[in-house]
KEVO-309467 format. One record per residue (C-alpha): residue number from 1; residue in three letters; x, y, z. Coordinates in Angstrom, 1 decimal, padded with zeros to 4 digits. Layout:
<atoms>
   n res     xx     yy     zz
 NUM ALA      X      Y      Z
...
</atoms>
This chain:
<atoms>
   n res     xx     yy     zz
   1 MET  108.1  033.4  032.2
   2 LEU  104.9  034.6  030.9
   3 ALA  107.0  034.5  027.2
   4 ASP  106.5  030.9  027.4
   5 ALA  103.9  029.8  029.9
   6 THR  100.7  028.4  028.5
   7 ILE  096.9  028.8  030.8
   8 ALA  097.1  025.2  031.9
   9 THR  100.6  025.2  033.3
  10 LEU  099.4  028.6  034.9
  11 GLY  096.4  027.5  035.9
  12 THR  098.1  024.7  038.3
  13 ALA  100.5  026.8  039.5
  14 LEU  097.5  028.9  040.6
  15 ARG  095.4  026.3  042.1
  16 ARG  098.9  024.6  044.2
  17 GLY  098.8  028.3  045.7
  18 ARG  102.2  029.2  043.8
  19 LEU  100.7  031.7  042.3
  20 THR  098.1  034.5  042.6
  21 ALA  096.1  035.6  040.0
  22 VAL  097.0  039.4  040.8
  23 GLN  101.0  038.1  040.4
  24 LEU  099.7  036.8  037.0
  25 LEU  098.6  040.1  036.0
  26 GLU  101.0  041.9  037.5
  27 GLU  103.9  040.2  035.5
  28 CYS  101.7  040.8  032.2
  29 LEU  101.3  044.5  033.4
  30 ALA  105.5  044.6  033.8
  31 ALA  105.9  043.1  030.5
  32 VAL  103.1  046.3  028.6
  33 GLU  105.6  048.8  030.5
  34 GLU  108.5  047.1  029.0
  35 CYS  107.6  045.8  026.0
  36 ASP  104.7  048.0  024.5
  37 PRO  106.5  051.7  023.6
  38 ALA  108.0  049.4  021.2
  39 LEU  105.5  047.0  019.8
  40 ASN  102.4  049.3  019.9
  41 ALA  100.1  046.5  020.4
  42 PHE  097.8  047.8  022.7
  43 ILE  095.6  051.0  021.7
  44 THR  093.6  050.8  025.1
  45 LEU  095.3  049.4  028.6
  46 LEU  092.6  048.4  031.2
  47 ALA  094.9  048.1  034.8
  48 GLU  092.9  049.3  037.3
  49 ASP  089.8  046.9  035.6
  50 ALA  092.1  044.3  035.3
  51 ARG  093.6  044.6  038.8
  52 ARG  089.8  044.8  040.7
  53 GLN  089.3  041.6  038.5
  54 ALA  092.5  039.7  039.9
  55 ARG  091.8  040.3  042.9
  56 THR  088.1  038.8  042.9
  57 ALA  089.4  036.3  040.8
  58 ASP  092.0  035.3  043.9
  59 ALA  089.0  035.8  046.4
  60 GLU  086.9  033.3  044.9
  61 LEU  089.1  030.3  044.4
  62 ALA  090.3  031.2  048.1
  63 ALA  086.2  030.5  048.9
  64 GLY  086.4  027.0  047.1
  65 ARG  084.5  028.9  043.7
  66 ASP  086.4  027.9  040.6
  67 ARG  085.6  029.0  037.5
  68 GLY  087.1  026.9  035.2
  69 PRO  090.5  026.8  033.3
  70 LEU  090.2  030.9  032.4
  71 HIS  090.1  031.8  036.2
  72 GLY  092.2  034.7  036.8
  73 MET  093.6  034.9  033.2
  74 PRO  095.0  037.9  031.9
  75 ILE  093.4  038.0  028.1
  76 SER  093.9  040.3  025.5
  77 LEU  091.2  041.7  022.7
  78 LYS  090.9  042.9  019.5
  79 ASP  089.9  046.1  019.6
  80 LEU  086.9  045.4  017.4
  81 ILE  085.1  043.7  020.6
  82 ASP  082.8  045.7  022.6
  83 VAL  083.2  046.0  026.7
  84 ALA  081.3  047.9  028.6
  85 GLY  081.5  051.2  029.5
  86 GLY  085.0  051.3  027.1
  87 PRO  086.0  052.9  023.7
  88 THR  086.0  050.4  020.8
  89 THR  087.9  052.0  018.4
  90 ALA  088.4  049.8  016.0
  91 ALA  092.4  051.1  014.9
  92 SER  089.5  054.2  013.7
  93 ARG  089.0  057.5  013.8
  94 VAL  085.7  057.4  013.0
  95 ARG  085.0  055.6  016.2
  96 ARG  086.8  057.9  018.8
  97 ASP  084.1  058.4  020.7
  98 HIS  082.5  055.7  020.7
  99 ARG  081.7  053.7  024.2
 100 ALA  080.3  050.4  024.3
 101 GLU  077.1  050.3  026.2
 102 ALA  077.7  046.5  027.6
 103 ASP  079.8  043.2  027.2
 104 SER  079.9  041.0  023.6
 105 PRO  078.6  038.4  023.9
 106 LEU  081.7  036.7  023.7
 107 VAL  083.4  039.0  026.6
 108 ALA  080.6  037.9  028.7
 109 ARG  081.7  034.2  028.5
 110 LEU  085.0  035.2  029.2
 111 ARG  084.2  037.3  031.9
 112 GLY  081.9  034.5  033.6
 113 ALA  084.6  031.8  033.3
 114 GLY  086.8  034.3  035.5
 115 ALA  089.2  035.8  032.6
 116 VAL  091.0  039.1  033.9
 117 PHE  091.4  041.4  030.6
 118 VAL  094.5  043.6  030.4
 119 GLY  093.5  045.7  027.2
 120 LYS  092.1  045.6  023.5
 121 CYS  094.6  045.4  021.5
 122 ASN  096.2  047.4  017.9
 123 LEU  094.8  045.9  014.4
 124 HIS  095.1  047.0  011.1
 125 GLU  092.0  049.6  010.6
 126 LEU  088.1  048.3  010.8
 127 GLY  089.6  044.8  010.4
 128 LEU  090.5  046.0  006.1
 129 GLY  094.5  044.8  006.0
 130 THR  096.8  042.0  006.6
 131 THR  100.4  044.4  008.4
 132 GLY  099.0  046.4  011.1
 133 GLU  100.4  049.4  009.4
 134 GLU  097.0  051.0  009.0
 135 SER  095.8  052.4  012.5
 136 ALA  095.3  055.2  013.7
 137 TYR  097.2  054.7  016.7
 138 GLY  100.0  053.9  014.6
 139 PRO  101.8  050.4  013.3
 140 THR  102.1  047.5  015.3
 141 ARG  105.5  045.7  015.2
 142 ASN  106.6  041.7  015.7
 143 PRO  108.5  040.9  019.0
 144 HIS  110.3  038.4  017.0
 145 ALA  112.0  041.3  014.6
 146 PRO  110.5  044.6  015.1
 147 ASP  111.2  045.8  011.7
 148 ARG  108.5  043.1  010.5
 149 THR  105.1  042.8  010.6
 150 PRO  103.4  041.4  013.6
 151 GLY  101.0  040.1  010.4
 152 GLY  097.1  041.0  010.6
 153 SER  094.6  042.4  010.9
 154 SER  094.8  041.0  014.5
 155 GLY  098.9  041.6  015.0
 156 GLY  098.5  044.0  018.5
 157 SER  096.7  040.2  019.5
 158 ALA  099.5  038.2  018.3
 159 ALA  102.0  041.1  019.3
 160 SER  100.7  040.7  023.1
 161 VAL  100.3  037.0  023.7
 162 ALA  103.9  037.0  022.2
 163 ALA  105.8  039.2  024.3
 164 GLY  104.4  037.9  027.9
 165 MET  101.8  040.5  027.8
 166 ALA  098.8  038.7  028.1
 167 VAL  098.2  034.9  028.0
 168 ALA  096.4  034.5  025.2
 169 SER  094.0  036.7  023.0
 170 VAL  090.8  036.5  021.0
 171 GLY  090.6  038.3  017.3
 172 THR  088.7  038.1  014.2
 173 ASP  089.7  036.2  010.8
 174 THR  087.8  037.8  007.3
 175 GLY  090.3  036.8  005.2
 176 GLY  092.7  035.2  008.1
 177 SER  093.6  037.8  010.3
 178 ILE  093.8  035.2  013.2
 179 ARG  095.9  032.8  011.4
 180 ILE  098.4  035.3  009.8
 181 PRO  099.4  036.7  012.8
 182 ALA  100.0  033.4  014.2
 183 SER  102.0  032.3  012.1
 184 ALA  104.1  035.8  011.9
 185 CYS  104.7  036.0  015.7
 186 GLY  104.7  031.8  016.4
 187 LEU  101.2  031.2  018.0
 188 VAL  098.6  028.9  017.7
 189 GLY  095.8  030.5  016.2
 190 LEU  092.0  029.6  015.1
 191 LYS  089.4  030.2  013.0
 192 PRO  086.4  028.2  013.7
 193 THR  083.7  027.6  011.6
 194 HIS  081.8  030.4  010.6
 195 GLY  078.9  031.2  013.0
 196 GLU  080.6  029.6  015.9
 197 VAL  081.3  032.1  017.9
 198 SER  079.0  035.0  018.5
 199 LEU  079.7  038.3  016.5
 200 GLU  077.0  040.6  018.0
 201 GLY  079.0  044.0  019.6
 202 VAL  081.6  043.1  017.5
 203 VAL  082.4  045.9  014.8
 204 PRO  081.8  044.0  011.3
 205 LEU  083.8  043.9  008.4
 206 ALA  082.0  041.9  006.1
 207 PRO  079.8  039.8  007.9
 208 SER  079.4  036.5  005.7
 209 LEU  082.9  035.9  006.0
 210 ASP  083.5  037.6  009.5
 211 HIS  084.7  034.8  012.7
 212 ALA  086.1  035.3  016.1
 213 GLY  088.5  033.1  017.6
 214 PRO  091.5  033.2  019.9
 215 LEU  095.1  033.5  019.7
 216 ALA  097.6  031.6  021.9
 217 ARG  100.6  030.0  022.8
 218 SER  099.3  025.7  022.2
 219 VAL  096.6  024.3  020.7
 220 ARG  095.1  023.3  024.5
 221 ASP  095.0  027.1  025.4
 222 ALA  093.2  028.0  021.7
 223 ALA  090.7  024.8  022.6
 224 THR  090.1  025.8  026.0
 225 LEU  089.1  029.8  025.0
 226 HIS  087.2  028.3  021.8
 227 HIS  084.8  026.0  024.7
 228 VAL  084.2  029.3  026.5
 229 LEU  083.9  031.0  023.6
 230 THR  081.3  028.7  021.9
 231 GLY  079.5  028.5  025.5
 232 GLY  081.6  025.8  027.7
 233 ARG  083.5  025.9  030.8
 234 GLY  086.7  025.6  028.7
 235 ASP  086.9  021.5  029.2
 236 GLU  090.4  020.0  028.0
 237 VAL  090.0  018.8  024.2
 238 LEU  092.1  015.4  024.6
 239 PRO  094.7  015.0  021.9
 240 ALA  093.2  012.5  019.1
 241 ALA  095.4  009.6  017.8
 242 VAL  097.0  010.3  014.9
 243 ARG  099.2  007.2  013.3
 244 GLY  097.2  006.5  010.5
 245 ALA  095.6  009.9  010.0
 246 ARG  095.2  011.2  006.4
 247 LEU  096.0  014.6  005.3
 248 GLY  095.8  016.1  002.3
 249 VAL  097.7  018.9  000.6
 250 PRO  096.3  021.1 -001.9
 251 ARG  098.6  020.9 -004.6
 252 GLY  098.4  023.7 -007.6
 253 TYR  097.2  026.9 -007.1
 254 LEU  097.4  027.1 -003.2
 255 LEU  101.5  026.0 -003.3
 256 GLU  102.5  027.6 -006.2
 257 MET  104.1  031.0 -004.9
 258 VAL  105.1  029.8 -001.8
 259 GLU  109.1  030.7 -000.7
 260 PRO  112.1  028.8 -000.8
 261 ALA  112.1  029.5  003.6
 262 VAL  108.9  028.5  003.9
 263 HIS  109.0  025.6  001.4
 264 THR  111.2  024.1  003.6
 265 ALA  109.7  024.6  006.2
 266 PHE  106.8  023.3  005.2
 267 ALA  108.5  019.9  003.6
 268 ASP  110.2  019.3  006.9
 269 CYS  107.0  019.4  008.5
 270 VAL  105.5  016.9  006.7
 271 ALA  108.3  014.7  006.6
 272 ARG  108.0  014.8  010.2
 273 LEU  104.4  014.3  010.5
 274 GLU  104.7  011.0  008.0
 275 ALA  107.8  009.6  010.6
 276 ASP  105.2  010.0  013.0
 277 GLY  102.5  007.6  010.7
 278 CYS  100.7  010.4  009.2
 279 GLY  099.6  009.5  005.2
 280 VAL  100.2  012.9  003.7
 281 GLU  098.7  012.9 -000.4
 282 ASP  097.7  015.3 -002.4
 283 VAL  094.5  016.3 -003.1
 284 GLU  092.9  019.0 -005.8
 285 ILE  090.7  021.8 -005.2
 286 PRO  089.8  022.6 -008.8
 287 HIS  088.8  026.1 -008.7
 288 ALA  090.9  027.4 -005.8
 289 GLY  092.4  030.2 -007.8
 290 GLU  089.5  031.8 -008.5
 291 THR  089.1  032.9 -004.7
 292 PRO  090.8  035.7 -005.0
 293 ALA  087.7  037.4 -007.1
 294 VAL  085.2  035.8 -005.4
 295 TYR  086.6  036.9 -001.5
 296 ARG  086.8  040.5 -003.4
 297 GLY  083.0  040.5 -004.8
 298 THR  081.9  039.7 -001.4
 299 GLN  084.0  041.2  001.3
 300 LEU  084.5  044.3 -000.4
 301 PRO  080.3  045.1 -001.2
 302 GLU  079.8  044.2  002.7
 303 ALA  082.6  046.2  003.8
 304 ALA  080.9  049.5  002.7
 305 ALA  077.5  048.2  003.6
 306 CYS  078.5  048.0  007.1
 307 HIS  080.4  051.4  007.1
 308 ARG  078.2  053.5  004.2
 309 GLU  077.2  056.1  007.1
 310 ALA  080.7  056.8  007.8
 311 LEU  082.0  056.9  004.4
 312 ASP  079.3  059.3  003.4
 313 THR  079.9  061.8  006.0
 314 ARG  083.1  061.4  007.8
 315 PRO  085.7  060.0  004.3
 316 ASP  088.6  062.0  005.9
 317 ASP  088.7  060.1  008.6
 318 PHE  089.4  056.8  007.2
 319 SER  093.5  056.3  006.3
 320 ALA  093.3  056.8  002.5
 321 ARG  093.8  053.1  001.5
 322 VAL  090.8  051.9  003.6
 323 ARG  088.8  054.4  001.9
 324 GLN  089.6  053.7 -001.1
 325 ARG  089.1  049.6 -000.7
 326 LEU  085.5  050.8  000.9
 327 GLU  085.0  052.8 -002.1
 328 MET  086.2  050.1 -004.3
 329 GLY  083.2  048.3 -002.3
 330 ARG  080.5  050.5 -003.6
 331 GLU  081.3  049.9 -007.3
 332 ILE  081.4  046.6 -007.7
 333 PRO  077.4  045.9 -009.1
 334 ALA  074.8  043.3 -007.3
 335 VAL  075.2  041.1 -010.2
 336 ASP  079.0  040.1 -009.5
 337 TYR  078.3  039.7 -006.3
 338 VAL  075.4  037.2 -006.4
 339 ARG  077.8  035.8 -008.9
 340 ALA  080.8  035.1 -006.2
 341 GLN  078.0  033.9 -003.8
 342 GLN  077.2  031.4 -006.1
 343 ALA  081.1  030.9 -006.7
 344 ARG  081.5  030.4 -002.6
 345 ARG  078.9  027.6 -003.1
 346 ARG  081.0  025.6 -005.6
 347 LEU  084.2  026.2 -003.3
 348 ALA  083.0  025.0 -000.5
 349 VAL  081.5  022.0 -002.2
 350 GLU  085.2  021.3 -003.1
 351 VAL  086.9  021.4  000.2
 352 ASP  084.7  019.1  001.1
 353 ALA  085.1  017.3 -001.6
 354 ALA  089.2  017.5 -000.8
 355 LEU  088.4  016.2  003.0
 356 GLU  086.4  013.2  002.3
 357 GLY  088.1  010.6  003.9
 358 ARG  090.5  012.1  005.3
 359 ALA  091.3  014.2  008.7
 360 ALA  092.4  017.7  007.3
 361 LEU  093.8  019.6  004.6
 362 LEU  097.7  020.4  005.6
 363 LEU  099.0  023.5  004.3
 364 PRO  101.6  026.2  004.9
 365 THR  099.9  029.5  006.9
 366 LEU  101.9  032.0  005.0
 367 PRO  103.5  031.4  001.9
 368 ILE  106.2  034.0  002.5
 369 VAL  107.9  035.2  006.0
 370 PRO  106.3  038.4  007.5
 371 PRO  107.4  041.5  005.5
 372 ARG  108.9  044.2  006.7
 373 LEU  106.9  047.2  007.7
 374 GLY  106.5  049.4  004.8
 375 ALA  106.4  047.2  002.1
 376 ASP  104.7  047.8 -001.2
 377 ALA  100.9  047.2  000.3
 378 GLU  099.7  046.0 -003.0
 379 THR  102.0  043.1 -003.2
 380 VAL  102.1  041.7  000.2
 381 ARG  098.6  041.7  001.2
 382 PRO  097.5  039.2 -001.9
 383 LEU  100.5  036.6 -000.8
 384 MET  099.4  036.8  002.9
 385 LEU  096.0  036.1  001.9
 386 ARG  096.5  033.7 -000.7
 387 LEU  096.4  030.8  001.8
 388 THR  093.6  031.6  004.0
 389 GLN  091.2  033.5  002.5
 390 LEU  089.7  030.4  001.0
 391 PHE  088.9  028.7  004.0
 392 ASP  087.0  032.1  004.9
 393 VAL  085.2  032.3  002.1
 394 THR  083.9  028.5  002.6
 395 GLY  083.2  028.9  006.6
 396 HIS  085.8  025.5  007.0
 397 PRO  087.7  025.7  010.5
 398 ALA  091.3  026.2  010.2
 399 VAL  093.6  026.5  012.7
 400 SER  097.7  027.5  012.2
 401 LEU  100.3  025.8  014.6
 402 PRO  103.7  027.5  014.6
 403 CYS  106.2  025.1  012.8
 404 GLY  109.8  026.4  013.2
 405 THR  111.5  029.2  011.1
 406 ALA  112.1  030.4  008.0
 407 GLY  114.8  032.3  007.3
 408 GLY  114.8  033.0  011.1
 409 LEU  111.1  034.2  011.2
 410 PRO  108.7  032.0  012.3
 411 ALA  106.7  029.9  010.3
 412 GLY  103.3  028.4  010.5
 413 ILE  101.5  025.4  008.7
 414 GLN  097.9  025.3  008.8
 415 LEU  095.1  022.3  009.1
 416 VAL  091.6  022.7  007.6
 417 GLY  089.0  020.3  008.8
 418 ARG  084.9  020.0  008.2
 419 ARG  082.8  022.4  008.4
 420 GLY  080.9  022.2  012.2
 421 ARG  083.3  019.8  013.5
 422 THR  085.8  022.3  015.3
 423 VAL  086.5  020.5  017.8
 424 GLU  087.8  017.5  016.3
 425 LEU  089.9  019.7  014.6
 426 LEU  091.2  020.7  017.8
 427 ALA  091.6  017.2  019.0
 428 LEU  093.6  016.3  015.7
 429 ALA  096.0  019.6  015.8
 430 ALA  096.7  019.0  019.8
 431 GLY  097.8  015.8  018.5
 432 LEU  100.0  016.5  015.9
 433 GLU  101.5  019.8  017.7
 434 ALA  104.4  018.0  018.9
 435 ALA  105.5  016.6  015.4
 436 VAL  104.8  020.1  014.0
 437 ARG  106.6  022.5  016.4
 438 GLY  109.5  020.3  015.7
</atoms>
């Protein structure tokens, strides 16, 4: 049941007495026992704490206290996020002795909304990668194809939801790390506007690029989590009317290296949207091709600064490629970092211009099907980041929706909205969801 159920449908069953929070949690824990030995989605399971939380949720509902849509819902968390009293490993030996003194603000908000925390999920070490293979706890596997990556760096979060081990998760996104695994695992993944969700108590990678947001089974569920993460109760986002909505497809650099199977899935999705009354037109982002250089010139120096102490004192506790990328960040001159920030501002203006008069931009999330585990990282990493990293650089909200399959594997389509208008983007995504899924 949990592989397909949404927060909305489970919440209805909970409130009508057809299900209890304890029963729901036990189904998740049974799925963990069955699936996680093969998938390796979790680093730390919080089973006993979760059982206590579920019993409390049931007692509160029985007493007439309803905390909102997340009340009693089993949620997983990427293991960059602090939960009081437990480890936050960031999938790195560097942090093997860490214990969180307090909940991060985003966890405190979820806890206040009645969420039940199943466990902390595996990731690409420090969030510095796209496949989930470089982890001190071993790689995570894709529930749809265990020989494939679930995407990264929030791959454990995505796998936990796709396999029914949690009903939703919270991940982080610095270059695509929510949207990439959402696409690879057939989920909805939201990167909100930069700065919208607090990152206090979240292990940083590159603070000016880092975002936190939900992975879920529907836009409505993602909107519920986003509302709670930004300080609300999780009230429903109503779908926007889509007939007449104008969508811009950024041709050129962003669509130059899309695999044929992904291109077919994207073209089919565009045709469905046009049949539903959307206007789809080409747009230009003139300097989009500069994005990888701008991203590297920002992410690597910031990551090296964030992890400088461990890099100095415990370099051998990093995996080899992660350490190599952190050391590369130390070699980037300050003048190049400043130039990258100047180019970021220009790219943000160009994305704003492409959105002028349009409801959203529309493009695939991944230009390739999820790669096989063991594929050459230096080849697949830039491809997996190619269509997502621009919007971390500019800070625009972006959401990935499932859009069928490509080569028999899940495929995603990405909607990009105006900065500061994440809720409007979610409303549009909710209106388009049925047509996008096909």
